[in-house]
Biopython code that builds the backbone (N, CA, C, O; Angstrom):
import numpy as np
from Bio.PDB.StructureBuilder import StructureBuilder

atoms = [
    (1, "MET", "N", (4.268, 26.133, 18.359)),
    (1, "MET", "CA", (2.881, 25.705, 18.380)),
    (1, "MET", "C", (2.812, 24.179, 18.381)),
    (1, "MET", "O", (3.676, 23.490, 17.839)),
    (2, "ILE", "N", (1.793, 23.703, 18.985)),
    (2, "ILE", "CA", (1.545, 22.260, 19.064)),
    (2, "ILE", "C", (0.308, 21.935, 18.229)),
    (2, "ILE", "O", (-0.671, 22.681, 18.226)),
    (3, "TYR", "N", (0.373, 20.819, 17.529)),
    (3, "TYR", "CA", (-0.765, 20.348, 16.757)),
    (3, "TYR", "C", (-1.239, 19.049, 17.389)),
    (3, "TYR", "O", (-0.444, 18.140, 17.628)),
    (4, "GLU", "N", (-2.507, 18.965, 17.652)),
    (4, "GLU", "CA", (-3.091, 17.786, 18.281)),
    (4, "GLU", "C", (-3.445, 16.766, 17.205)),
    (4, "GLU", "O", (-4.211, 17.073, 16.292)),
    (5, "CYS", "N", (-2.906, 15.578, 17.301)),
    (5, "CYS", "CA", (-3.225, 14.496, 16.370)),
    (5, "CYS", "C", (-4.706, 14.138, 16.525)),
    (5, "CYS", "O", (-5.207, 14.010, 17.642)),
    (6, "ASP", "N", (-5.393, 13.979, 15.403)),
    (6, "ASP", "CA", (-6.807, 13.588, 15.474)),
    (6, "ASP", "C", (-7.015, 12.121, 15.098)),
    (6, "ASP", "O", (-8.137, 11.693, 14.825)),
    (7, "ASN", "N", (-5.925, 11.358, 15.087)),
    (7, "ASN", "CA", (-5.973, 9.913, 14.826)),
    (7, "ASN", "C", (-6.565, 9.567, 13.464)),
    (7, "ASN", "O", (-7.359, 8.633, 13.344)),
    (8, "CYS", "N", (-6.178, 10.319, 12.443)),
    (8, "CYS", "CA", (-6.663, 9.999, 11.099)),
    (8, "CYS", "C", (-6.076, 8.674, 10.608)),
    (8, "CYS", "O", (-6.681, 7.994, 9.779)),
    (9, "GLY", "N", (-4.891, 8.307, 11.124)),
    (9, "GLY", "CA", (-4.266, 7.035, 10.777)),
    (9, "GLY", "C", (-3.484, 7.037, 9.474)),
    (9, "GLY", "O", (-2.955, 5.999, 9.077)),
    (10, "LEU", "N", (-3.399, 8.180, 8.797)),
    (10, "LEU", "CA", (-2.705, 8.212, 7.507)),
    (10, "LEU", "C", (-1.225, 7.875, 7.640)),
    (10, "LEU", "O", (-0.672, 7.195, 6.775)),
    (11, "CYS", "N", (-0.577, 8.336, 8.703)),
    (11, "CYS", "CA", (0.848, 8.032, 8.875)),
    (11, "CYS", "C", (1.060, 6.529, 9.059)),
    (11, "CYS", "O", (2.095, 5.999, 8.655)),
    (12, "CYS", "N", (0.115, 5.854, 9.650)),
    (12, "CYS", "CA", (0.207, 4.402, 9.880)),
    (12, "CYS", "C", (-0.153, 3.601, 8.628)),
    (12, "CYS", "O", (0.158, 2.414, 8.533)),
    (13, "HIS", "N", (-0.809, 4.257, 7.669)),
    (13, "HIS", "CA", (-1.206, 3.594, 6.426)),
    (13, "HIS", "C", (-0.280, 3.886, 5.256)),
    (13, "HIS", "O", (-0.096, 3.038, 4.382)),
    (14, "ARG", "N", (0.305, 5.076, 5.232)),
    (14, "ARG", "CA", (0.992, 5.512, 4.018)),
    (14, "ARG", "C", (2.492, 5.740, 4.166)),
    (14, "ARG", "O", (3.167, 6.031, 3.178)),
    (15, "LEU", "N", (3.019, 5.616, 5.361)),
    (15, "LEU", "CA", (4.445, 5.842, 5.566)),
    (15, "LEU", "C", (5.146, 4.553, 5.966)),
    (15, "LEU", "O", (4.508, 3.589, 6.389)),
    (16, "ILE", "N", (6.449, 4.549, 5.831)),
    (16, "ILE", "CA", (7.250, 3.413, 6.294)),
    (16, "ILE", "C", (7.408, 3.544, 7.801)),
    (16, "ILE", "O", (7.813, 4.592, 8.304)),
    (17, "VAL", "N", (7.085, 2.475, 8.512)),
    (17, "VAL", "CA", (7.298, 2.427, 9.955)),
    (17, "VAL", "C", (8.387, 1.395, 10.185)),
    (17, "VAL", "O", (8.189, 0.198, 9.980)),
    (18, "GLN", "N", (9.524, 1.880, 10.610)),
    (18, "GLN", "CA", (10.697, 1.039, 10.803)),
    (18, "GLN", "C", (11.043, 1.008, 12.288)),
    (18, "GLN", "O", (11.102, 2.048, 12.945)),
    (19, "ALA", "N", (11.267, -0.183, 12.802)),
    (19, "ALA", "CA", (11.612, -0.351, 14.208)),
    (19, "ALA", "C", (13.070, -0.783, 14.330)),
    (19, "ALA", "O", (13.597, -1.509, 13.487)),
    (20, "THR", "N", (13.691, -0.328, 15.377)),
    (20, "THR", "CA", (15.088, -0.670, 15.652)),
    (20, "THR", "C", (15.148, -1.758, 16.723)),
    (20, "THR", "O", (14.123, -2.175, 17.264)),
    (21, "VAL", "N", (16.349, -2.200, 17.014)),
    (21, "VAL", "CA", (16.542, -3.191, 18.074)),
    (21, "VAL", "C", (16.003, -2.653, 19.400)),
    (21, "VAL", "O", (15.332, -3.376, 20.137)),
    (22, "ASP", "N", (16.291, -1.399, 19.701)),
    (22, "ASP", "CA", (15.787, -0.807, 20.948)),
    (22, "ASP", "C", (14.266, -0.836, 21.004)),
    (22, "ASP", "O", (13.683, -1.104, 22.055)),
    (23, "ASP", "N", (13.621, -0.557, 19.864)),
    (23, "ASP", "CA", (12.157, -0.604, 19.812)),
    (23, "ASP", "C", (11.645, -2.010, 20.104)),
    (23, "ASP", "O", (10.674, -2.183, 20.840)),
    (24, "VAL", "N", (12.306, -3.016, 19.523)),
    (24, "VAL", "CA", (11.886, -4.411, 19.722)),
    (24, "VAL", "C", (12.136, -4.856, 21.159)),
    (24, "VAL", "O", (11.337, -5.602, 21.725)),
    (25, "LEU", "N", (13.225, -4.408, 21.745)),
    (25, "LEU", "CA", (13.492, -4.751, 23.147)),
    (25, "LEU", "C", (12.429, -4.141, 24.063)),
    (25, "LEU", "O", (12.030, -4.746, 25.058)),
    (26, "ARG", "N", (11.979, -2.937, 23.712)),
    (26, "ARG", "CA", (10.949, -2.269, 24.503)),
    (26, "ARG", "C", (9.566, -2.868, 24.233)),
    (26, "ARG", "O", (8.725, -2.918, 25.131)),
    (27, "GLU", "N", (9.331, -3.320, 23.001)),
    (27, "GLU", "CA", (8.032, -3.883, 22.613)),
    (27, "GLU", "C", (8.238, -5.162, 21.806)),
    (27, "GLU", "O", (8.322, -5.110, 20.579)),
    (28, "PRO", "N", (8.321, -6.314, 22.485)),
    (28, "PRO", "CA", (8.588, -7.590, 21.806)),
    (28, "PRO", "C", (7.539, -7.992, 20.766)),
    (28, "PRO", "O", (7.832, -8.799, 19.884)),
    (29, "ARG", "N", (6.335, -7.449, 20.853)),
    (29, "ARG", "CA", (5.306, -7.811, 19.860)),
    (29, "ARG", "C", (5.694, -7.372, 18.448)),
    (29, "ARG", "O", (5.157, -7.893, 17.470)),
    (30, "ILE", "N", (6.620, -6.423, 18.333)),
    (30, "ILE", "CA", (7.085, -6.013, 17.004)),
    (30, "ILE", "C", (7.780, -7.187, 16.328)),
    (30, "ILE", "O", (7.528, -7.464, 15.155)),
    (31, "GLU", "N", (8.645, -7.873, 17.051)),
    (31, "GLU", "CA", (9.342, -9.046, 16.495)),
    (31, "GLU", "C", (8.348, -10.145, 16.148)),
    (31, "GLU", "O", (8.497, -10.818, 15.129)),
    (32, "GLU", "N", (7.341, -10.330, 16.984)),
    (32, "GLU", "CA", (6.323, -11.351, 16.723)),
    (32, "GLU", "C", (5.524, -11.025, 15.465)),
    (32, "GLU", "O", (5.181, -11.922, 14.694)),
    (33, "ALA", "N", (5.227, -9.740, 15.257)),
    (33, "ALA", "CA", (4.417, -9.327, 14.111)),
    (33, "ALA", "C", (5.217, -9.296, 12.819)),
    (33, "ALA", "O", (4.658, -9.487, 11.739)),
    (34, "SER", "N", (6.515, -9.059, 12.919)),
    (34, "SER", "CA", (7.350, -8.913, 11.736)),
    (34, "SER", "C", (8.729, -9.510, 11.998)),
    (34, "SER", "O", (9.716, -8.777, 12.071)),
    (35, "PRO", "N", (8.808, -10.848, 12.143)),
    (35, "PRO", "CA", (10.106, -11.459, 12.442)),
    (35, "PRO", "C", (11.088, -11.270, 11.298)),
    (35, "PRO", "O", (10.701, -11.247, 10.130)),
    (36, "LEU", "N", (12.345, -11.137, 11.640)),
    (36, "LEU", "CA", (13.384, -11.034, 10.618)),
    (36, "LEU", "C", (13.536, -12.379, 9.932)),
    (36, "LEU", "O", (13.605, -13.420, 10.586)),
    (37, "ALA", "N", (13.587, -12.347, 8.627)),
    (37, "ALA", "CA", (13.827, -13.586, 7.888)),
    (37, "ALA", "C", (15.259, -14.037, 8.152)),
    (37, "ALA", "O", (16.178, -13.218, 8.174)),
    (38, "LYS", "N", (15.446, -15.341, 8.352)),
    (38, "LYS", "CA", (16.776, -15.848, 8.689)),
    (38, "LYS", "C", (17.826, -15.440, 7.670)),
    (38, "LYS", "O", (18.952, -15.106, 8.038)),
    (39, "GLU", "N", (17.468, -15.463, 6.394)),
    (39, "GLU", "CA", (18.464, -15.116, 5.379)),
    (39, "GLU", "C", (18.823, -13.629, 5.383)),
    (39, "GLU", "O", (19.816, -13.235, 4.773)),
    (40, "PHE", "N", (18.027, -12.801, 6.064)),
    (40, "PHE", "CA", (18.310, -11.376, 6.116)),
    (40, "PHE", "C", (18.858, -10.937, 7.464)),
    (40, "PHE", "O", (19.096, -9.749, 7.679)),
    (41, "ARG", "N", (19.057, -11.873, 8.366)),
    (41, "ARG", "CA", (19.590, -11.501, 9.683)),
    (41, "ARG", "C", (21.000, -10.937, 9.531)),
    (41, "ARG", "O", (21.843, -11.478, 8.815)),
    (42, "ARG", "N", (21.215, -9.845, 10.224)),
    (42, "ARG", "CA", (22.527, -9.217, 10.244)),
    (42, "ARG", "C", (22.943, -9.136, 11.697)),
    (42, "ARG", "O", (22.322, -9.741, 12.571)),
    (43, "GLU", "N", (23.981, -8.397, 11.941)),
    (43, "GLU", "CA", (24.306, -8.105, 13.335)),
    (43, "GLU", "C", (23.035, -7.558, 13.967)),
    (43, "GLU", "O", (22.382, -6.688, 13.392)),
    (44, "LEU", "N", (22.688, -8.049, 15.117)),
    (44, "LEU", "CA", (21.448, -7.619, 15.754)),
    (44, "LEU", "C", (21.423, -6.111, 15.968)),
    (44, "LEU", "O", (20.357, -5.497, 15.912)),
    (45, "THR", "N", (22.565, -5.516, 16.207)),
    (45, "THR", "CA", (22.595, -4.070, 16.437)),
    (45, "THR", "C", (22.271, -3.272, 15.182)),
    (45, "THR", "O", (21.968, -2.082, 15.271)),
    (46, "GLN", "N", (22.329, -3.907, 14.010)),
    (46, "GLN", "CA", (22.027, -3.229, 12.752)),
    (46, "GLN", "C", (20.677, -3.643, 12.186)),
    (46, "GLN", "O", (20.292, -3.183, 11.111)),
    (47, "ALA", "N", (19.963, -4.492, 12.882)),
    (47, "ALA", "CA", (18.706, -5.016, 12.368)),
    (47, "ALA", "C", (17.614, -3.947, 12.356)),
    (47, "ALA", "O", (17.602, -3.031, 13.179)),
    (48, "SER", "N", (16.706, -4.094, 11.403)),
    (48, "SER", "CA", (15.530, -3.232, 11.312)),
    (48, "SER", "C", (14.313, -4.098, 11.040)),
    (48, "SER", "O", (14.388, -5.102, 10.333)),
    (49, "TRP", "N", (13.214, -3.697, 11.603)),
    (49, "TRP", "CA", (11.947, -4.373, 11.379)),
    (49, "TRP", "C", (11.035, -3.381, 10.684)),
    (49, "TRP", "O", (10.813, -2.280, 11.188)),
    (50, "TYR", "N", (10.509, -3.758, 9.540)),
    (50, "TYR", "CA", (9.553, -2.907, 8.830)),
    (50, "TYR", "C", (8.166, -3.418, 9.181)),
    (50, "TYR", "O", (7.792, -4.538, 8.832)),
    (51, "ILE", "N", (7.412, -2.578, 9.878)),
    (51, "ILE", "CA", (6.089, -3.027, 10.310)),
    (51, "ILE", "C", (4.965, -2.343, 9.537)),
    (51, "ILE", "O", (3.793, -2.672, 9.720)),
    (52, "ALA", "N", (5.319, -1.402, 8.683)),
    (52, "ALA", "CA", (4.331, -0.768, 7.805)),
    (52, "ALA", "C", (5.053, -0.089, 6.656)),
    (52, "ALA", "O", (6.204, 0.328, 6.784)),
    (53, "TRP", "N", (4.359, 0.015, 5.533)),
    (53, "TRP", "CA", (4.851, 0.740, 4.374)),
    (53, "TRP", "C", (3.650, 1.036, 3.489)),
    (53, "TRP", "O", (2.583, 0.456, 3.693)),
    (54, "PRO", "N", (3.796, 1.919, 2.519)),
    (54, "PRO", "CA", (2.642, 2.222, 1.654)),
    (54, "PRO", "C", (2.076, 0.934, 1.051)),
    (54, "PRO", "O", (2.803, 0.167, 0.421)),
    (55, "GLY", "N", (0.812, 0.709, 1.241)),
    (55, "GLY", "CA", (0.163, -0.511, 0.766)),
    (55, "GLY", "C", (0.043, -1.585, 1.839)),
    (55, "GLY", "O", (-0.716, -2.540, 1.674)),
    (56, "ARG", "N", (0.784, -1.442, 2.939)),
    (56, "ARG", "CA", (0.667, -2.375, 4.062)),
    (56, "ARG", "C", (0.627, -1.554, 5.347)),
    (56, "ARG", "O", (1.667, -1.187, 5.893)),
    (57, "PRO", "N", (-0.592, -1.270, 5.824)),
    (57, "PRO", "CA", (-0.711, -0.463, 7.053)),
    (57, "PRO", "C", (-0.140, -1.189, 8.267)),
    (57, "PRO", "O", (-0.010, -2.413, 8.278)),
    (58, "CYS", "N", (0.187, -0.425, 9.259)),
    (58, "CYS", "CA", (0.718, -0.979, 10.499)),
    (58, "CYS", "C", (-0.295, -1.937, 11.120)),
    (58, "CYS", "O", (-1.471, -1.606, 11.268)),
    (59, "GLY", "N", (0.171, -3.105, 11.472)),
    (59, "GLY", "CA", (-0.696, -4.110, 12.081)),
    (59, "GLY", "C", (-1.111, -3.778, 13.504)),
    (59, "GLY", "O", (-1.986, -4.440, 14.062)),
    (60, "PHE", "N", (-0.502, -2.771, 14.097)),
    (60, "PHE", "CA", (-0.848, -2.376, 15.452)),
    (60, "PHE", "C", (-1.904, -1.278, 15.487)),
    (60, "PHE", "O", (-2.298, -0.829, 16.564)),
    (61, "LEU", "N", (-2.361, -0.844, 14.319)),
    (61, "LEU", "CA", (-3.417, 0.158, 14.247)),
    (61, "LEU", "C", (-4.762, -0.549, 14.404)),
    (61, "LEU", "O", (-5.091, -1.445, 13.627)),
    (62, "THR", "N", (-5.528, -0.147, 15.403)),
    (62, "THR", "CA", (-6.814, -0.797, 15.669)),
    (62, "THR", "C", (-7.888, -0.277, 14.720)),
    (62, "THR", "O", (-7.674, 0.699, 14.002)),
    (63, "ASP", "N", (-9.038, -0.934, 14.724)),
    (63, "ASP", "CA", (-10.164, -0.491, 13.897)),
    (63, "ASP", "C", (-10.601, 0.925, 14.255)),
    (63, "ASP", "O", (-11.122, 1.653, 13.411)),
    (64, "GLY", "N", (-10.386, 1.312, 15.512)),
    (64, "GLY", "CA", (-10.734, 2.658, 15.961)),
    (64, "GLY", "C", (-9.631, 3.671, 15.693)),
    (64, "GLY", "O", (-9.658, 4.777, 16.234)),
    (65, "LYS", "N", (-8.650, 3.296, 14.851)),
    (65, "LYS", "CA", (-7.519, 4.158, 14.483)),
    (65, "LYS", "C", (-6.674, 4.571, 15.677)),
    (65, "LYS", "O", (-6.149, 5.683, 15.726)),
    (66, "LYS", "N", (-6.548, 3.667, 16.634)),
    (66, "LYS", "CA", (-5.679, 3.874, 17.800)),
    (66, "LYS", "C", (-4.511, 2.906, 17.699)),
    (66, "LYS", "O", (-4.635, 1.827, 17.119)),
    (67, "CYS", "N", (-3.388, 3.293, 18.262)),
    (67, "CYS", "CA", (-2.204, 2.441, 18.259)),
    (67, "CYS", "C", (-2.287, 1.462, 19.419)),
    (67, "CYS", "O", (-2.396, 1.864, 20.577)),
    (68, "ASP", "N", (-2.233, 0.181, 19.100)),
    (68, "ASP", "CA", (-2.328, -0.857, 20.116)),
    (68, "ASP", "C", (-1.068, -0.939, 20.985)),
    (68, "ASP", "O", (-1.097, -1.517, 22.072)),
    (69, "ILE", "N", (0.037, -0.359, 20.501)),
    (69, "ILE", "CA", (1.283, -0.362, 21.276)),
    (69, "ILE", "C", (1.736, 1.075, 21.555)),
    (69, "ILE", "O", (2.935, 1.346, 21.622)),
    (70, "TYR", "N", (0.794, 1.981, 21.716)),
    (70, "TYR", "CA", (1.100, 3.407, 21.826)),
    (70, "TYR", "C", (2.196, 3.698, 22.859)),
    (70, "TYR", "O", (3.120, 4.458, 22.571)),
    (71, "ALA", "N", (2.108, 3.120, 24.028)),
    (71, "ALA", "CA", (3.080, 3.407, 25.093)),
    (71, "ALA", "C", (4.483, 2.916, 24.753)),
    (71, "ALA", "O", (5.464, 3.436, 25.286)),
    (72, "THR", "N", (4.591, 1.925, 23.877)),
    (72, "THR", "CA", (5.888, 1.343, 23.533)),
    (72, "THR", "C", (6.137, 1.373, 22.023)),
    (72, "THR", "O", (6.923, 0.573, 21.513)),
    (73, "ARG", "N", (5.489, 2.270, 21.315)),
    (73, "ARG", "CA", (5.612, 2.346, 19.854)),
    (73, "ARG", "C", (7.046, 2.697, 19.449)),
    (73, "ARG", "O", (7.809, 3.242, 20.247)),
    (74, "PRO", "N", (7.405, 2.380, 18.200)),
    (74, "PRO", "CA", (8.758, 2.678, 17.734)),
    (74, "PRO", "C", (9.078, 4.171, 17.816)),
    (74, "PRO", "O", (8.189, 5.019, 17.750)),
    (75, "MET", "N", (10.359, 4.465, 17.961)),
    (75, "MET", "CA", (10.790, 5.854, 18.080)),
    (75, "MET", "C", (10.454, 6.672, 16.841)),
    (75, "MET", "O", (10.234, 7.878, 16.953)),
    (76, "CYS", "N", (10.408, 6.055, 15.664)),
    (76, "CYS", "CA", (10.039, 6.817, 14.474)),
    (76, "CYS", "C", (8.600, 7.313, 14.593)),
    (76, "CYS", "O", (8.255, 8.355, 14.036)),
    (77, "CYS", "N", (7.770, 6.582, 15.307)),
    (77, "CYS", "CA", (6.384, 7.018, 15.541)),
    (77, "CYS", "C", (6.346, 8.122, 16.599)),
    (77, "CYS", "O", (5.628, 9.111, 16.457)),
    (78, "VAL", "N", (7.124, 7.937, 17.650)),
    (78, "VAL", "CA", (7.187, 8.948, 18.714)),
    (78, "VAL", "C", (7.655, 10.277, 18.125)),
    (78, "VAL", "O", (7.127, 11.333, 18.473)),
    (79, "ALA", "N", (8.635, 10.224, 17.244)),
    (79, "ALA", "CA", (9.239, 11.440, 16.699)),
    (79, "ALA", "C", (8.431, 12.067, 15.573)),
    (79, "ALA", "O", (8.726, 13.187, 15.157)),
    (80, "PHE", "N", (7.411, 11.364, 15.070)),
    (80, "PHE", "CA", (6.629, 11.904, 13.952)),
    (80, "PHE", "C", (5.691, 12.985, 14.467)),
    (80, "PHE", "O", (4.778, 12.698, 15.241)),
    (81, "PRO", "N", (5.909, 14.237, 14.041)),
    (81, "PRO", "CA", (5.085, 15.320, 14.575)),
    (81, "PRO", "C", (3.768, 15.496, 13.820)),
    (81, "PRO", "O", (3.729, 15.429, 12.591)),
    (82, "ALA", "N", (2.712, 15.718, 14.560)),
    (82, "ALA", "CA", (1.442, 16.109, 13.959)),
    (82, "ALA", "C", (1.603, 17.553, 13.503)),
    (82, "ALA", "O", (2.272, 18.344, 14.168)),
    (83, "GLY", "N", (1.001, 17.894, 12.390)),
    (83, "GLY", "CA", (1.059, 19.276, 11.929)),
    (83, "GLY", "C", (1.852, 19.449, 10.659)),
    (83, "GLY", "O", (1.899, 18.547, 9.823)),
    (84, "PRO", "N", (2.489, 20.621, 10.504)),
    (84, "PRO", "CA", (3.190, 20.941, 9.251)),
    (84, "PRO", "C", (4.188, 19.866, 8.848)),
    (84, "PRO", "O", (4.736, 19.156, 9.692)),
    (85, "GLY", "N", (4.406, 19.763, 7.572)),
    (85, "GLY", "CA", (5.337, 18.767, 7.056)),
    (85, "GLY", "C", (4.590, 17.573, 6.500)),
    (85, "GLY", "O", (3.535, 17.716, 5.882)),
    (86, "LYS", "N", (5.149, 16.387, 6.726)),
    (86, "LYS", "CA", (4.567, 15.162, 6.167)),
    (86, "LYS", "C", (3.118, 14.947, 6.602)),
    (86, "LYS", "O", (2.292, 14.497, 5.808)),
    (87, "CYS", "N", (2.811, 15.265, 7.851)),
    (87, "CYS", "CA", (1.445, 15.081, 8.344)),
    (87, "CYS", "C", (0.466, 15.892, 7.487)),
    (87, "CYS", "O", (-0.533, 15.355, 7.007)),
    (88, "HIS", "N", (0.748, 17.158, 7.301)),
    (88, "HIS", "CA", (-0.147, 17.990, 6.490)),
    (88, "HIS", "C", (-0.161, 17.544, 5.031)),
    (88, "HIS", "O", (-1.198, 17.623, 4.373)),
    (89, "ASP", "N", (0.975, 17.077, 4.517)),
    (89, "ASP", "CA", (1.010, 16.568, 3.143)),
    (89, "ASP", "C", (0.080, 15.366, 2.994)),
    (89, "ASP", "O", (-0.669, 15.274, 2.021)),
    (90, "LEU", "N", (0.129, 14.444, 3.957)),
    (90, "LEU", "CA", (-0.744, 13.271, 3.928)),
    (90, "LEU", "C", (-2.211, 13.679, 4.008)),
    (90, "LEU", "O", (-3.050, 13.169, 3.265)),
    (91, "ARG", "N", (-2.509, 14.602, 4.915)),
    (91, "ARG", "CA", (-3.888, 15.061, 5.091)),
    (91, "ARG", "C", (-4.395, 15.738, 3.826)),
    (91, "ARG", "O", (-5.537, 15.525, 3.418)),
    (92, "ASP", "N", (-3.546, 16.557, 3.204)),
    (92, "ASP", "CA", (-3.930, 17.255, 1.981)),
    (92, "ASP", "C", (-4.229, 16.256, 0.866)),
    (92, "ASP", "O", (-5.222, 16.399, 0.154)),
    (93, "SER", "N", (-3.372, 15.243, 0.713)),
    (93, "SER", "CA", (-3.568, 14.247, -0.345)),
    (93, "SER", "C", (-4.832, 13.413, -0.125)),
    (93, "SER", "O", (-5.396, 12.870, -1.075)),
    (94, "ALA", "N", (-5.272, 13.315, 1.127)),
    (94, "ALA", "CA", (-6.486, 12.550, 1.446)),
    (94, "ALA", "C", (-7.723, 13.444, 1.507)),
    (94, "ALA", "O", (-8.827, 12.961, 1.760)),
    (95, "GLY", "N", (-7.543, 14.742, 1.277)),
    (95, "GLY", "CA", (-8.678, 15.663, 1.315)),
    (95, "GLY", "C", (-9.144, 16.015, 2.713)),
    (95, "GLY", "O", (-10.276, 16.461, 2.899)),
    (96, "LEU", "N", (-8.274, 15.816, 3.706)),
    (96, "LEU", "CA", (-8.632, 16.152, 5.086)),
    (96, "LEU", "C", (-8.175, 17.573, 5.405)),
    (96, "LEU", "O", (-7.186, 18.042, 4.842)),
    (97, "PRO", "N", (-8.880, 18.265, 6.299)),
    (97, "PRO", "CA", (-8.455, 19.615, 6.668)),
    (97, "PRO", "C", (-7.150, 19.575, 7.463)),
    (97, "PRO", "O", (-6.827, 18.578, 8.108)),
    (98, "MET", "N", (-6.419, 20.667, 7.402)),
    (98, "MET", "CA", (-5.179, 20.778, 8.157)),
    (98, "MET", "C", (-5.494, 20.838, 9.643)),
    (98, "MET", "O", (-6.557, 21.318, 10.036)),
    (99, "LEU", "N", (-4.582, 20.356, 10.464)),
    (99, "LEU", "CA", (-4.755, 20.422, 11.909)),
    (99, "LEU", "C", (-4.593, 21.863, 12.371)),
    (99, "LEU", "O", (-3.811, 22.626, 11.803)),
    (100, "VAL", "N", (-5.333, 22.223, 13.401)),
    (100, "VAL", "CA", (-5.294, 23.579, 13.925)),
    (100, "VAL", "C", (-4.317, 23.625, 15.101)),
    (100, "VAL", "O", (-4.396, 22.787, 16.000)),
    (101, "PRO", "N", (-3.393, 24.599, 15.103)),
    (101, "PRO", "CA", (-2.424, 24.675, 16.203)),
    (101, "PRO", "C", (-3.073, 25.184, 17.490)),
    (101, "PRO", "O", (-4.105, 25.855, 17.473)),
    (102, "ARG", "N", (-2.435, 24.841, 18.590)),
    (102, "ARG", "CA", (-2.862, 25.352, 19.898)),
    (102, "ARG", "C", (-1.608, 25.731, 20.674)),
    (102, "ARG", "O", (-0.502, 25.330, 20.311)),
    (103, "GLU", "N", (-1.776, 26.488, 21.720)),
    (103, "GLU", "CA", (-0.643, 26.875, 22.552)),
    (103, "GLU", "C", (-0.108, 25.649, 23.287)),
    (103, "GLU", "O", (-0.875, 24.800, 23.740)),
    (104, "ALA", "N", (1.194, 25.570, 23.395)),
    (104, "ALA", "CA", (1.840, 24.448, 24.077)),
    (104, "ALA", "C", (1.879, 24.686, 25.577)),
    (104, "ALA", "O", (2.026, 25.817, 26.040)),
    (105, "THR", "N", (1.744, 23.596, 26.328)),
    (105, "THR", "CA", (1.959, 23.667, 27.770)),
    (105, "THR", "C", (3.467, 23.764, 27.997)),
    (105, "THR", "O", (4.244, 23.587, 27.058)),
    (106, "ALA", "N", (3.881, 24.040, 29.211)),
    (106, "ALA", "CA", (5.312, 24.169, 29.514)),
    (106, "ALA", "C", (6.070, 22.889, 29.174)),
    (106, "ALA", "O", (7.138, 22.952, 28.565)),
    (107, "SER", "N", (5.536, 21.732, 29.556)),
    (107, "SER", "CA", (6.236, 20.472, 29.281)),
    (107, "SER", "C", (6.247, 20.163, 27.784)),
    (107, "SER", "O", (7.219, 19.595, 27.285)),
    (108, "GLU", "N", (5.194, 20.524, 27.065)),
    (108, "GLU", "CA", (5.173, 20.312, 25.618)),
    (108, "GLU", "C", (6.182, 21.219, 24.921)),
    (108, "GLU", "O", (6.792, 20.819, 23.930)),
    (109, "SER", "N", (6.360, 22.427, 25.426)),
    (109, "SER", "CA", (7.337, 23.349, 24.849)),
    (109, "SER", "C", (8.747, 22.787, 24.975)),
    (109, "SER", "O", (9.553, 22.902, 24.051)),
    (110, "ILE", "N", (9.039, 22.186, 26.109)),
    (110, "ILE", "CA", (10.356, 21.569, 26.322)),
    (110, "ILE", "C", (10.534, 20.398, 25.362)),
    (110, "ILE", "O", (11.588, 20.255, 24.743)),
    (111, "ALA", "N", (9.509, 19.562, 25.238)),
    (111, "ALA", "CA", (9.578, 18.400, 24.342)),
    (111, "ALA", "C", (9.723, 18.848, 22.893)),
    (111, "ALA", "O", (10.485, 18.251, 22.133)),
    (112, "GLU", "N", (8.998, 19.894, 22.506)),
    (112, "GLU", "CA", (9.077, 20.401, 21.140)),
    (112, "GLU", "C", (10.482, 20.932, 20.846)),
    (112, "GLU", "O", (11.025, 20.691, 19.768)),
    (113, "LYS", "N", (11.067, 21.648, 21.797)),
    (113, "LYS", "CA", (12.420, 22.172, 21.615)),
    (113, "LYS", "C", (13.402, 21.009, 21.465)),
    (113, "LYS", "O", (14.303, 21.069, 20.629)),
    (114, "TYR", "N", (13.241, 19.961, 22.259)),
    (114, "TYR", "CA", (14.114, 18.794, 22.192)),
    (114, "TYR", "C", (13.977, 18.119, 20.823)),
    (114, "TYR", "O", (14.980, 17.731, 20.225)),
    (115, "GLN", "N", (12.737, 17.976, 20.322)),
    (115, "GLN", "CA", (12.517, 17.359, 19.014)),
    (115, "GLN", "C", (13.215, 18.156, 17.924)),
    (115, "GLN", "O", (13.836, 17.573, 17.034)),
    (116, "GLN", "N", (13.124, 19.475, 17.979)),
    (116, "GLN", "CA", (13.764, 20.322, 16.984)),
    (116, "GLN", "C", (15.275, 20.151, 17.027)),
    (116, "GLN", "O", (15.920, 20.085, 15.980)),
    (117, "GLU", "N", (15.850, 20.080, 18.226)),
    (117, "GLU", "CA", (17.301, 19.910, 18.375)),
    (117, "GLU", "C", (17.742, 18.561, 17.828)),
    (117, "GLU", "O", (18.799, 18.460, 17.206)),
    (118, "CYS", "N", (16.943, 17.525, 18.053)),
    (118, "CYS", "CA", (17.278, 16.190, 17.567)),
    (118, "CYS", "C", (17.205, 16.115, 16.042)),
    (118, "CYS", "O", (17.944, 15.356, 15.415)),
    (119, "ALA", "N", (16.314, 16.902, 15.456)),
    (119, "ALA", "CA", (16.142, 16.883, 14.001)),
    (119, "ALA", "C", (17.281, 17.603, 13.285)),
    (119, "ALA", "O", (17.488, 17.394, 12.090)),
    (120, "GLU", "N", (18.008, 18.432, 13.990)),
    (120, "GLU", "CA", (19.096, 19.206, 13.357)),
    (120, "GLU", "C", (20.347, 18.398, 13.172)),
    (120, "GLU", "O", (21.341, 18.909, 12.657)),
]
sb = StructureBuilder()
sb.init_structure("model")
sb.init_model(0)
sb.init_chain("A")
sb.init_seg("    ")
for serial, (resi, resn, name, xyz) in enumerate(atoms, 1):
    if name == "N":
        sb.init_residue(resn, " ", resi, " ")
    sb.init_atom(name, np.array(xyz, "f"), 0.0, 1.0, " ", f" {name:<3s}", serial, name[0])
structure = sb.get_structure()
């Protein structure tokens, strides 16, 4: 089943959003928004950029609760599934109703299967 995100923005407000080097190469604004401190620079291949954490919402979340870098957002955002799990936990803690599942299209079914395989 597929759950349609309703853009509540809780994942962007209450979770850690960590970007990798690949994410920064794909979306340079991440480095601009959260540059690595010189004293914390490591091998670039091991670097991480924290662009959100509990108490500091993602700076790329617009007032309309849309992602300003949606097409190039970090992989942790791409991989975050709407629906059961952390999403429903966040919604429950905020008093929001659970998302309602819908039937997946053929391409969504393939993507969902791939996500499950990657999580294992």
